[in-house]
MILOFI-638956 format. One record per residue: residue number from 1; residue in three letters; x, y, z of N, C-alpha, C in turn. Coordinates in pm, whole numbers, plus 50000, padded with zeros to 5 digits. Layout:
residues N
- NUM / Ala / X / Y / Z / X / Y / Z / X / Y / Z
...
//
This chain:
residues 202
- 1 / Unk / 78819 / 25030 / 12218 / 78798 / 24821 / 12201 / 78970 / 24828 / 12109
- 2 / Unk / 78980 / 24889 / 12042 / 79105 / 24931 / 11960 / 79195 / 25017 / 11992
- 3 / Unk / 79169 / 25053 / 12064 / 79287 / 25121 / 12150 / 79305 / 25077 / 12217
- 4 / Unk / 79285 / 25012 / 12285 / 79324 / 24892 / 12447 / 79435 / 24789 / 12323
- 5 / Unk / 79347 / 24739 / 12240 / 79430 / 24601 / 12166 / 79578 / 24694 / 12136
- 6 / Unk / 79586 / 24807 / 12033 / 79719 / 24917 / 12001 / 79756 / 24930 / 12152
- 7 / Unk / 79751 / 24981 / 12246 / 79864 / 24955 / 12425 / 79890 / 24851 / 12392
- 8 / Unk / 79826 / 24703 / 12433 / 79843 / 24594 / 12429 / 79979 / 24562 / 12343
- 9 / Unk / 79916 / 24596 / 12301 / 80047 / 24556 / 12121 / 80204 / 24657 / 12097
- 10 / Unk / 80182 / 24767 / 12160 / 80247 / 24888 / 12194 / 80403 / 24795 / 12308
- 11 / Unk / 80316 / 24786 / 12424 / 80390 / 24760 / 12509 / 80403 / 24568 / 12500
- 12 / Unk / 80311 / 24545 / 12426 / 80473 / 24346 / 12366 / 80564 / 24381 / 12319
- 13 / Unk / 80531 / 24516 / 12219 / 80698 / 24516 / 12154 / 80766 / 24594 / 12189
- 14 / Unk / 80796 / 24687 / 12356 / 80891 / 24755 / 12423 / 80873 / 24591 / 12490
- 15 / Unk / 80754 / 24444 / 12573 / 80818 / 24443 / 12621 / 80960 / 24364 / 12573
- 16 / Unk / 80970 / 24306 / 12480 / 81032 / 24241 / 12342 / 81201 / 24347 / 12415
- 17 / Unk / 81156 / 24406 / 12307 / 81295 / 24476 / 12306 / 81404 / 24547 / 12429
- 18 / Unk / 81290 / 24477 / 12554 / 81399 / 24497 / 12665 / 81459 / 24388 / 12646
- 19 / Unk / 81368 / 24280 / 12621 / 81458 / 24107 / 12694 / 81573 / 24140 / 12616
- 20 / Unk / 81555 / 24167 / 12458 / 81655 / 24148 / 12396 / 81762 / 24170 / 12401
- 21 / Unk / 81769 / 24289 / 12545 / 81886 / 24290 / 12602 / 81957 / 24172 / 12660
- 22 / Unk / 81905 / 24074 / 12687 / 81951 / 23979 / 12828 / 82035 / 23890 / 12778
- 23 / Unk / 82095 / 23856 / 12656 / 82171 / 23758 / 12618 / 82191 / 23651 / 12670
- 24 / Unk / 82328 / 23563 / 12585 / 82356 / 23424 / 12679 / 82475 / 23452 / 12753
- 25 / Unk / 82540 / 23296 / 12771 / 82637 / 23289 / 12758 / 82728 / 23213 / 12767
- 26 / Unk / 82854 / 23252 / 12762 / 82994 / 23154 / 12653 / 82959 / 23060 / 12701
- 27 / Unk / 83097 / 22957 / 12638 / 83137 / 22833 / 12706 / 83219 / 22865 / 12883
- 28 / Unk / 83282 / 22996 / 12850 / 83279 / 23015 / 13067 / 83245 / 23116 / 13140
- 29 / Unk / 83099 / 23098 / 13090 / 82970 / 23160 / 13093 / 82959 / 23287 / 13188
- 30 / Unk / 83077 / 23370 / 13083 / 83078 / 23513 / 13067 / 82923 / 23525 / 12961
- 31 / Unk / 82875 / 23693 / 13032 / 82757 / 23728 / 12978 / 82767 / 23764 / 12824
- 32 / Unk / 82730 / 23715 / 12678 / 82720 / 23816 / 12604 / 82654 / 23870 / 12547
- 33 / Unk / 82658 / 23991 / 12460 / 82507 / 24069 / 12413 / 82410 / 24021 / 12311
- 34 / Unk / 82328 / 24037 / 12350 / 82251 / 23922 / 12257 / 82225 / 24016 / 12111
- 35 / Unk / 82207 / 23940 / 12023 / 82174 / 24041 / 11955 / 81991 / 24113 / 11895
- 36 / Unk / 82036 / 24250 / 11855 / 81913 / 24335 / 11875 / 81852 / 24336 / 11722
- 37 / Unk / 81852 / 24172 / 11665 / 81874 / 24260 / 11521 / 81630 / 24169 / 11502
- 38 / Unk / 81638 / 24135 / 11595 / 81486 / 24082 / 11582 / 81415 / 24208 / 11643
- 39 / Unk / 81387 / 24236 / 11763 / 81395 / 24347 / 11826 / 81388 / 24512 / 11830
- 40 / Unk / 81525 / 24561 / 11734 / 81498 / 24606 / 11600 / 81415 / 24663 / 11507
- 41 / Unk / 81390 / 24538 / 11427 / 81326 / 24531 / 11348 / 81154 / 24570 / 11370
- 42 / Unk / 81136 / 24471 / 11441 / 81043 / 24437 / 11520 / 80918 / 24668 / 11558
- 43 / Unk / 81016 / 24697 / 11685 / 81022 / 24803 / 11734 / 80997 / 24911 / 11599
- 44 / Unk / 81070 / 24916 / 11477 / 81073 / 25035 / 11378 / 80973 / 24988 / 11293
- 45 / Unk / 80883 / 24835 / 11265 / 80819 / 24814 / 11114 / 80652 / 24860 / 11200
- 46 / Unk / 80676 / 24827 / 11357 / 80515 / 24887 / 11482 / 80504 / 25065 / 11486
- 47 / Unk / 80613 / 25125 / 11446 / 80663 / 25279 / 11476 / 80595 / 25330 / 11345
- 48 / Unk / 80611 / 25265 / 11212 / 80564 / 25299 / 11107 / 80446 / 25294 / 11083
- 49 / Unk / 80409 / 25145 / 11125 / 80205 / 25122 / 11072 / 80202 / 25176 / 11166
- 50 / Unk / 80223 / 25253 / 11299 / 80180 / 25354 / 11371 / 80064 / 25476 / 11294
- 51 / Unk / 80249 / 25494 / 11285 / 80187 / 25609 / 11177 / 80115 / 25658 / 11047
- 52 / Unk / 80175 / 25548 / 10974 / 80097 / 25533 / 10900 / 79929 / 25522 / 10929
- 53 / Unk / 79846 / 25471 / 11018 / 79756 / 25489 / 11048 / 79732 / 25596 / 11190
- 54 / Unk / 79795 / 25663 / 11163 / 79822 / 25747 / 11252 / 79703 / 25778 / 11423
- 55 / Unk / 79765 / 25624 / 11452 / 79757 / 25559 / 11607 / 79877 / 25673 / 11663
- 56 / Unk / 79865 / 25772 / 11730 / 79972 / 25880 / 11765 / 80028 / 25806 / 11930
- 57 / Unk / 79897 / 25773 / 11978 / 80004 / 25749 / 12088 / 80097 / 25573 / 12152
- 58 / Unk / 80056 / 25499 / 12073 / 80206 / 25386 / 12031 / 80310 / 25424 / 11951
- 59 / Unk / 80319 / 25599 / 11845 / 80391 / 25630 / 11769 / 80440 / 25678 / 11884
- 60 / Unk / 80387 / 25823 / 11998 / 80448 / 25841 / 12026 / 80540 / 25741 / 12142
- 61 / Unk / 80493 / 25650 / 12220 / 80534 / 25559 / 12313 / 80686 / 25479 / 12248
- 62 / Unk / 80676 / 25481 / 12093 / 80795 / 25448 / 12038 / 80875 / 25547 / 12026
- 63 / Unk / 80853 / 25671 / 12052 / 80975 / 25761 / 12015 / 81032 / 25759 / 12098
- 64 / Unk / 81158 / 25841 / 12071 / 81332 / 25860 / 12227 / 81229 / 25981 / 12254
- 65 / Unk / 81276 / 26039 / 12445 / 81222 / 26175 / 12429 / 81308 / 26260 / 12379
- 66 / Unk / 81404 / 26240 / 12254 / 81443 / 26358 / 12202 / 81330 / 26389 / 12104
- 67 / Unk / 81327 / 26317 / 12090 / 81264 / 26293 / 11967 / 81128 / 26377 / 11944
- 68 / Unk / 81000 / 26277 / 12041 / 80911 / 26342 / 12138 / 80905 / 26530 / 12129
- 69 / Unk / 81034 / 26542 / 12227 / 81001 / 26657 / 12285 / 80985 / 26730 / 12393
- 70 / Unk / 80866 / 26576 / 12445 / 80777 / 26619 / 12564 / 80783 / 26496 / 12608
- 71 / Unk / 80605 / 26483 / 12689 / 80642 / 26350 / 12721 / 80564 / 26338 / 12666
- 72 / Unk / 80506 / 26214 / 12617 / 80400 / 26096 / 12547 / 80259 / 26180 / 12581
- 73 / Unk / 80206 / 26187 / 12669 / 80110 / 26281 / 12616 / 80095 / 26393 / 12559
- 74 / Unk / 80195 / 26536 / 12576 / 80233 / 26595 / 12486 / 80195 / 26555 / 12321
- 75 / Unk / 80290 / 26450 / 12343 / 80318 / 26426 / 12120 / 80196 / 26359 / 12099
- 76 / Unk / 80106 / 26314 / 12195 / 79969 / 26260 / 12114 / 79868 / 26401 / 12105
- 77 / Unk / 79870 / 26478 / 12251 / 79807 / 26613 / 12156 / 79859 / 26671 / 12081
- 78 / Unk / 79975 / 26704 / 12043 / 80008 / 26746 / 11948 / 79976 / 26728 / 11815
- 79 / Unk / 79944 / 26581 / 11821 / 79887 / 26502 / 11656 / 79781 / 26484 / 11682
- 80 / Unk / 79728 / 26560 / 11790 / 79637 / 26450 / 11735 / 79508 / 26637 / 11695
- 81 / Unk / 79464 / 26661 / 11548 / 79405 / 26738 / 11533 / 79250 / 26743 / 11639
- 82 / Unk / 79267 / 26905 / 11689 / 79226 / 26947 / 11783 / 79045 / 27042 / 11750
- 83 / Unk / 79012 / 26998 / 11617 / 78900 / 27095 / 11584 / 78834 / 26987 / 11444
- 84 / Unk / 78672 / 26968 / 11464 / 78618 / 26866 / 11351 / 78657 / 26923 / 11253
- 85 / Unk / 78627 / 26833 / 11146 / 78643 / 26816 / 10993 / 78551 / 26949 / 10937
- 86 / Unk / 78577 / 27051 / 10891 / 78483 / 27183 / 10830 / 78328 / 27037 / 10738
- 87 / Unk / 78172 / 27079 / 10756 / 78128 / 27046 / 10693 / 78190 / 27099 / 10494
- 88 / Unk / 78047 / 26996 / 10460 / 78129 / 27099 / 10339 / 78075 / 27206 / 10244
- 89 / Unk / 77924 / 27285 / 10364 / 77923 / 27384 / 10337 / 78001 / 27525 / 10387
- 90 / Unk / 78112 / 27428 / 10462 / 78161 / 27487 / 10565 / 78272 / 27532 / 10431
- 91 / Unk / 78352 / 27398 / 10370 / 78461 / 27415 / 10312 / 78475 / 27440 / 10213
- 92 / Unk / 78274 / 27443 / 10102 / 78324 / 27514 / 09941 / 78352 / 27684 / 09920
- 93 / Unk / 78407 / 27732 / 09885 / 78512 / 27857 / 09829 / 78278 / 27965 / 09869
- 94 / Unk / 78305 / 28060 / 09837 / 78111 / 28124 / 09857 / 78125 / 28173 / 09776
- 95 / Unk / 78012 / 28186 / 09711 / 77987 / 28224 / 09580 / 78080 / 28327 / 09480
- 96 / Unk / 78069 / 28438 / 09555 / 78131 / 28566 / 09534 / 78281 / 28580 / 09546
- 97 / Unk / 78347 / 28412 / 09551 / 78496 / 28371 / 09593 / 78561 / 28391 / 09349
- 98 / Unk / 78623 / 28422 / 09358 / 78735 / 28420 / 09251 / 78827 / 28339 / 09257
- 99 / Unk / 78907 / 28245 / 09154 / 79028 / 28244 / 09224 / 79154 / 28304 / 09126
- 100 / Unk / 79262 / 28343 / 09140 / 79375 / 28443 / 09138 / 79410 / 28369 / 08992
- 101 / Unk / 79411 / 28486 / 08864 / 79494 / 28448 / 08737 / 79556 / 28523 / 08721
- 102 / Unk / 79692 / 28398 / 08649 / 79814 / 28430 / 08659 / 79819 / 28533 / 08472
- 103 / Unk / 79977 / 28584 / 08493 / 80000 / 28621 / 08415 / 79915 / 28575 / 08264
- 104 / Unk / 79923 / 28453 / 08231 / 79916 / 28289 / 08072 / 79757 / 28344 / 08118
- 105 / Unk / 79696 / 28356 / 08214 / 79560 / 28321 / 08218 / 79491 / 28210 / 08266
- 106 / Unk / 79612 / 28201 / 08330 / 79591 / 28004 / 08388 / 79586 / 28063 / 08523
- 107 / Unk / 79481 / 27923 / 08594 / 79449 / 27998 / 08764 / 79549 / 27848 / 08843
- 108 / Unk / 79513 / 27835 / 08941 / 79592 / 27792 / 09025 / 79469 / 27665 / 09020
- 109 / Unk / 79571 / 27510 / 09058 / 79518 / 27395 / 09059 / 79465 / 27413 / 09232
- 110 / Unk / 79324 / 27339 / 09243 / 79244 / 27378 / 09309 / 79296 / 27277 / 09446
- 111 / Unk / 79319 / 27276 / 09578 / 79363 / 27172 / 09674 / 79277 / 27069 / 09704
- 112 / Unk / 79324 / 26981 / 09745 / 79173 / 26888 / 09731 / 79133 / 26955 / 09920
- 113 / Unk / 78996 / 27009 / 09946 / 78929 / 27027 / 10040 / 78900 / 26898 / 10111
- 114 / Unk / 78915 / 26924 / 10301 / 78811 / 26844 / 10403 / 78669 / 26814 / 10346
- 115 / Unk / 78628 / 26719 / 10359 / 78481 / 26649 / 10315 / 78417 / 26646 / 10545
- 116 / Unk / 78280 / 26626 / 10428 / 78240 / 26589 / 10656 / 78305 / 26466 / 10675
- 117 / Unk / 78337 / 26380 / 10637 / 78393 / 26221 / 10615 / 78558 / 26297 / 10650
- 118 / Unk / 78627 / 26377 / 10615 / 78758 / 26419 / 10639 / 78819 / 26404 / 10522
- 119 / Unk / 78974 / 26413 / 10555 / 79015 / 26518 / 10407 / 79081 / 26346 / 10287
- 120 / Unk / 79098 / 26419 / 10196 / 79101 / 26254 / 10134 / 79234 / 26190 / 10238
- 121 / Unk / 79305 / 26077 / 10205 / 79386 / 25981 / 10285 / 79462 / 25934 / 10164
- 122 / Unk / 79560 / 25857 / 10171 / 79624 / 25804 / 10074 / 79658 / 25655 / 10178
- 123 / Unk / 79661 / 25571 / 10092 / 79628 / 25399 / 10107 / 79750 / 25369 / 10105
- 124 / Unk / 79797 / 25351 / 10201 / 79972 / 25257 / 10236 / 79939 / 25102 / 10227
- 125 / Unk / 80090 / 25041 / 10197 / 80039 / 24927 / 10253 / 80143 / 24851 / 10344
- 126 / Unk / 80155 / 24750 / 10347 / 80253 / 24710 / 10389 / 80348 / 24751 / 10444
- 127 / Unk / 80408 / 24755 / 10556 / 80515 / 24767 / 10631 / 80612 / 24691 / 10598
- 128 / Unk / 80737 / 24678 / 10608 / 80871 / 24564 / 10550 / 80990 / 24687 / 10652
- 129 / Unk / 81073 / 24597 / 10748 / 81196 / 24669 / 10808 / 81291 / 24550 / 10730
- 130 / Unk / 81379 / 24602 / 10730 / 81542 / 24529 / 10686 / 81602 / 24553 / 10671
- 131 / Unk / 81782 / 24582 / 10637 / 81895 / 24554 / 10670 / 81912 / 24687 / 10743
- 132 / Unk / 81934 / 24627 / 10889 / 81950 / 24668 / 11011 / 82082 / 24654 / 11024
- 133 / Unk / 82201 / 24763 / 11087 / 82323 / 24841 / 11031 / 82334 / 24907 / 11184
- 134 / Unk / 82388 / 24939 / 11222 / 82450 / 25023 / 11329 / 82543 / 25146 / 11250
- 135 / Unk / 82500 / 25218 / 11350 / 82508 / 25377 / 11275 / 82609 / 25460 / 11421
- 136 / Unk / 82657 / 25505 / 11387 / 82764 / 25596 / 11525 / 82661 / 25758 / 11512
- 137 / Unk / 82673 / 25825 / 11605 / 82597 / 25904 / 11655 / 82678 / 26031 / 11550
- 138 / Unk / 82542 / 26106 / 11536 / 82551 / 26218 / 11464 / 82490 / 26263 / 11479
- 139 / Unk / 82539 / 26429 / 11493 / 82475 / 26575 / 11576 / 82401 / 26480 / 11706
- 140 / Unk / 82295 / 26560 / 11715 / 82245 / 26536 / 11886 / 82169 / 26403 / 11890
- 141 / Unk / 82200 / 26261 / 11779 / 82175 / 26124 / 11771 / 82278 / 26001 / 11849
- 142 / Unk / 82247 / 26017 / 11948 / 82303 / 25860 / 11975 / 82341 / 25773 / 11858
- 143 / Unk / 82458 / 25657 / 11946 / 82481 / 25577 / 11802 / 82411 / 25477 / 11837
- 144 / Unk / 82316 / 25393 / 11771 / 82226 / 25299 / 11776 / 82243 / 25202 / 11632
- 145 / Unk / 82103 / 25195 / 11608 / 82093 / 25092 / 11511 / 82033 / 25176 / 11408
- 146 / Unk / 82052 / 25103 / 11270 / 81960 / 25190 / 11164 / 81875 / 25049 / 11099
- 147 / Unk / 81724 / 25108 / 11044 / 81685 / 25061 / 10979 / 81635 / 25105 / 10851
- 148 / Unk / 81572 / 25039 / 10803 / 81479 / 25051 / 10624 / 81397 / 25046 / 10638
- 149 / Unk / 81262 / 25128 / 10633 / 81119 / 25072 / 10576 / 81083 / 25078 / 10398
- 150 / Unk / 81022 / 24984 / 10425 / 80988 / 25040 / 10264 / 80812 / 25025 / 10308
- 151 / Unk / 80727 / 25098 / 10271 / 80537 / 25143 / 10264 / 80568 / 25166 / 10107
- 152 / Unk / 80407 / 25126 / 10038 / 80333 / 25182 / 09917 / 80220 / 25260 / 09985
- 153 / Unk / 80229 / 25365 / 09871 / 80163 / 25459 / 09908 / 80083 / 25463 / 09777
- 154 / Unk / 79915 / 25541 / 09807 / 79885 / 25526 / 09707 / 79739 / 25687 / 09719
- 155 / Unk / 79775 / 25786 / 09658 / 79588 / 25840 / 09653 / 79532 / 25855 / 09571
- 156 / Unk / 79389 / 25835 / 09582 / 79284 / 25821 / 09473 / 79327 / 25874 / 09346
- 157 / Unk / 79336 / 25805 / 09280 / 79291 / 25838 / 09061 / 79464 / 25832 / 09115
- 158 / Unk / 79593 / 25812 / 09158 / 79706 / 25839 / 09136 / 79768 / 25675 / 09100
- 159 / Unk / 79906 / 25657 / 09072 / 79969 / 25517 / 09058 / 80022 / 25535 / 09199
- 160 / Unk / 80024 / 25430 / 09285 / 80087 / 25358 / 09393 / 80241 / 25435 / 09364
- 161 / Unk / 80321 / 25473 / 09450 / 80464 / 25504 / 09480 / 80547 / 25431 / 09649
- 162 / Unk / 80632 / 25399 / 09608 / 80715 / 25305 / 09703 / 80810 / 25421 / 09778
- 163 / Unk / 80722 / 25430 / 09902 / 80777 / 25486 / 10018 / 80940 / 25476 / 10127
- 164 / Unk / 81062 / 25507 / 10106 / 81190 / 25441 / 10161 / 81232 / 25526 / 10318
- 165 / Unk / 81177 / 25471 / 10387 / 81264 / 25618 / 10488 / 81394 / 25481 / 10609
- 166 / Unk / 81406 / 25579 / 10617 / 81535 / 25530 / 10768 / 81475 / 25572 / 10872
- 167 / Unk / 81509 / 25488 / 10969 / 81499 / 25509 / 11129 / 81629 / 25464 / 11201
- 168 / Unk / 81682 / 25533 / 11282 / 81753 / 25537 / 11386 / 81658 / 25503 / 11456
- 169 / Unk / 81741 / 25394 / 11564 / 81666 / 25312 / 11692 / 81774 / 25322 / 11818
- 170 / Unk / 81718 / 25353 / 11902 / 81910 / 25386 / 12025 / 81776 / 25331 / 12161
- 171 / Unk / 81900 / 25226 / 12241 / 81878 / 25238 / 12400 / 81774 / 25324 / 12407
- 172 / Unk / 81708 / 25353 / 12527 / 81657 / 25501 / 12558 / 81600 / 25363 / 12731
- 173 / Unk / 81583 / 25377 / 12865 / 81463 / 25354 / 12937 / 81448 / 25203 / 12977
- 174 / Unk / 81580 / 25106 / 12876 / 81582 / 24951 / 12906 / 81484 / 24894 / 12778
- 175 / Unk / 81464 / 24998 / 12675 / 81407 / 24969 / 12511 / 81425 / 24977 / 12400
- 176 / Unk / 81358 / 25025 / 12269 / 81456 / 25024 / 12143 / 81355 / 25170 / 12140
- 177 / Unk / 81397 / 25235 / 12123 / 81291 / 25357 / 12065 / 81391 / 25428 / 11958
- 178 / Unk / 81287 / 25496 / 11862 / 81269 / 25597 / 11731 / 81369 / 25734 / 11782
- 179 / Unk / 81502 / 25727 / 11713 / 81553 / 25911 / 11814 / 81549 / 25963 / 11663
- 180 / Unk / 81541 / 25874 / 11520 / 81555 / 26012 / 11427 / 81500 / 25915 / 11295
- 181 / Unk / 81457 / 25961 / 11210 / 81374 / 25950 / 11097 / 81411 / 26044 / 10969
- 182 / Unk / 81440 / 25961 / 10837 / 81485 / 26012 / 10746 / 81457 / 25994 / 10622
- 183 / Unk / 81405 / 26038 / 10512 / 81403 / 26004 / 10385 / 81491 / 25891 / 10296
- 184 / Unk / 81488 / 25778 / 10228 / 81559 / 25734 / 10134 / 81539 / 25795 / 10029
- 185 / Unk / 81614 / 25861 / 09931 / 81587 / 25910 / 09825 / 81684 / 25826 / 09740
- 186 / Unk / 81560 / 25751 / 09632 / 81623 / 25653 / 09472 / 81721 / 25660 / 09472
- 187 / Unk / 81809 / 25730 / 09426 / 81935 / 25775 / 09416 / 82100 / 25675 / 09473
- 188 / Unk / 82035 / 25718 / 09650 / 82089 / 25559 / 09682 / 82090 / 25456 / 09725
- 189 / Unk / 81960 / 25407 / 09694 / 81970 / 25244 / 09666 / 82074 / 25200 / 09572
- 190 / Unk / 82148 / 25125 / 09650 / 82223 / 24975 / 09577 / 82394 / 25083 / 09614
- 191 / Unk / 82390 / 25180 / 09648 / 82512 / 25215 / 09669 / 82573 / 25260 / 09864
- 192 / Unk / 82673 / 25162 / 09853 / 82682 / 25143 / 09974 / 82523 / 25079 / 10075
- 193 / Unk / 82569 / 25136 / 10176 / 82422 / 25141 / 10311 / 82322 / 25286 / 10278
- 194 / Unk / 82237 / 25262 / 10222 / 82125 / 25363 / 10136 / 82112 / 25431 / 10324
- 195 / Unk / 82096 / 25335 / 10449 / 82082 / 25419 / 10535 / 82155 / 25433 / 10598
- 196 / Unk / 82262 / 25460 / 10653 / 82394 / 25559 / 10696 / 82371 / 25619 / 10615
- 197 / Unk / 82405 / 25610 / 10453 / 82362 / 25779 / 10402 / 82300 / 25855 / 10393
- 198 / Unk / 82120 / 25808 / 10462 / 82008 / 25920 / 10471 / 82080 / 25941 / 10698
- 199 / Unk / 82078 / 25896 / 10805 / 82133 / 25910 / 10881 / 82232 / 25986 / 10881
- 200 / Unk / 82305 / 25978 / 10832 / 82467 / 26077 / 10841 / 82434 / 26194 / 10785
- 201 / Unk / 82303 / 26204 / 10722 / 82294 / 26384 / 10646 / 82360 / 26387 / 10530
- 202 / Unk / 82370 / 26223 / 10434 / 82395 / 26243 / 10362 / 82651 / 26176 / 10382
//
């Protein structure tokens, strides 16, 4: 049921993105390009929401062919875990195991291990999409629109942090799709366009 709802939601997002290109007409009856802002923001937000909940099919469907590096089905398979989470017995070290000891006598901090209910995952807050800007072509990425994505991340027992990412959206097959994603550094906020800076490699 959830999978069907996600598929319908993705179809709606991509349909909106396609319709946004129709535009209107000026006083002389000439067709004018439509403002893509709403469609771009909607796709960008839905893309990040799908990634945060690890819903790979809509995430792959909203990725460009270049970013996927294959078909949607191949993208989904590549990102979907193929083996079940180990049981507590399987994930626990053997009684004879002893961690390595550094020169100062300390030992490495143990890594979080998967349990029967799966590995620990961070809680992510609502996703916001803003700051739409035109971005020029860069390296193998075509020109398009950049969007600033913001959400919080909270790991168990730790303070919440804010994550900012820049997404490049391009027209492909009549829809707006994500072709590039980059982290936005805190130092870039408040200086020009952090989205353009991130998507152009600095």
